[in-house]
N, C-alpha and C positions, 0 to 999 in steps of 0.2 A: 569146831563143832560135828561131833559124831553123828551119822545119820541113823537112821533105823536102819535093821538089818535083819533078813529072811532067816532063821534057826529052827534046831531041828528038836524036837521035843527033849533027845538026851542032851542036848547042849543048853538049853533051860534050864534042865534039873542042875547041870554042875553051877550054873551061875548064882543059880537061886539058892545050892548048899554053899555059895562062897558069898554071898549075902545080898545078893540081885532082891528086887521087889517083884512080886508078881502081881499084875492088875488085870483084871479079868474086864472086858471092854461088853462082854455079851449083855444083854438086858435082863431085869429080875426076875422074869420067868424062866428063862433059861439058866440063869444059876441054882435058882430054885429048885429046878431037877435034879441037880448036876456041879459041883464045886471043888477046887484044888483046895485045901485046907491050907489056911494061911494066907491066901489070896487078898488082895484089898480090892472093891468094886465101886468100878468107874465105868457105869454103861456109855456108852458110845453116843446115843440118843442124846443125855444132855453134858456131854464132854464139855460142852460151851459154858457151862454152869462152875466149872471146877476151875478153879486160878491153876493150878499144878497138879501132876501126878505125886501119888502120897507115897513118897521117898525123900530121906535126905539128899543135901546138896552132895551132887558127884557119886550117889547109888546109881549101878546099873538098873534101869528097869526092864522087866519084861511084862511085853501085852500080850494078852490072848484073847481068843475069841473061838469059836468051834473050830474054825476048818482054815484060819489065817485069812483068807478072804477080807473081811472087814479090817482088820489091822492093815494089809496090805493096801487097801483103796482109801483108808483114811492115814495114811502115814506121815500127809503134813501135818494134819492137825494134833495127831499122836506127838510128833518131833513138837511143836510148839510147848503143847503140853509138860513135856519131860523136861524144858529148858526153862520152865518158868519158877 
């Protein structure tokens, strides 16, 4: 089972260019101010409501938030959603 890894924005772009799915875990008000085109939205506060991250089986998922802190702190929850 692959573990979540902290990556740089440059590494994220390379993965996305190769077909990875970008998932924004910020809240709706944050996303309304700025978002990355083509990213899926899965707010962390409602993560339990999602069966899985919006990706096809075998696709790499790149989670992002504002600073990376929420992603790091909630890695176990995000890992669970990536494997569903």
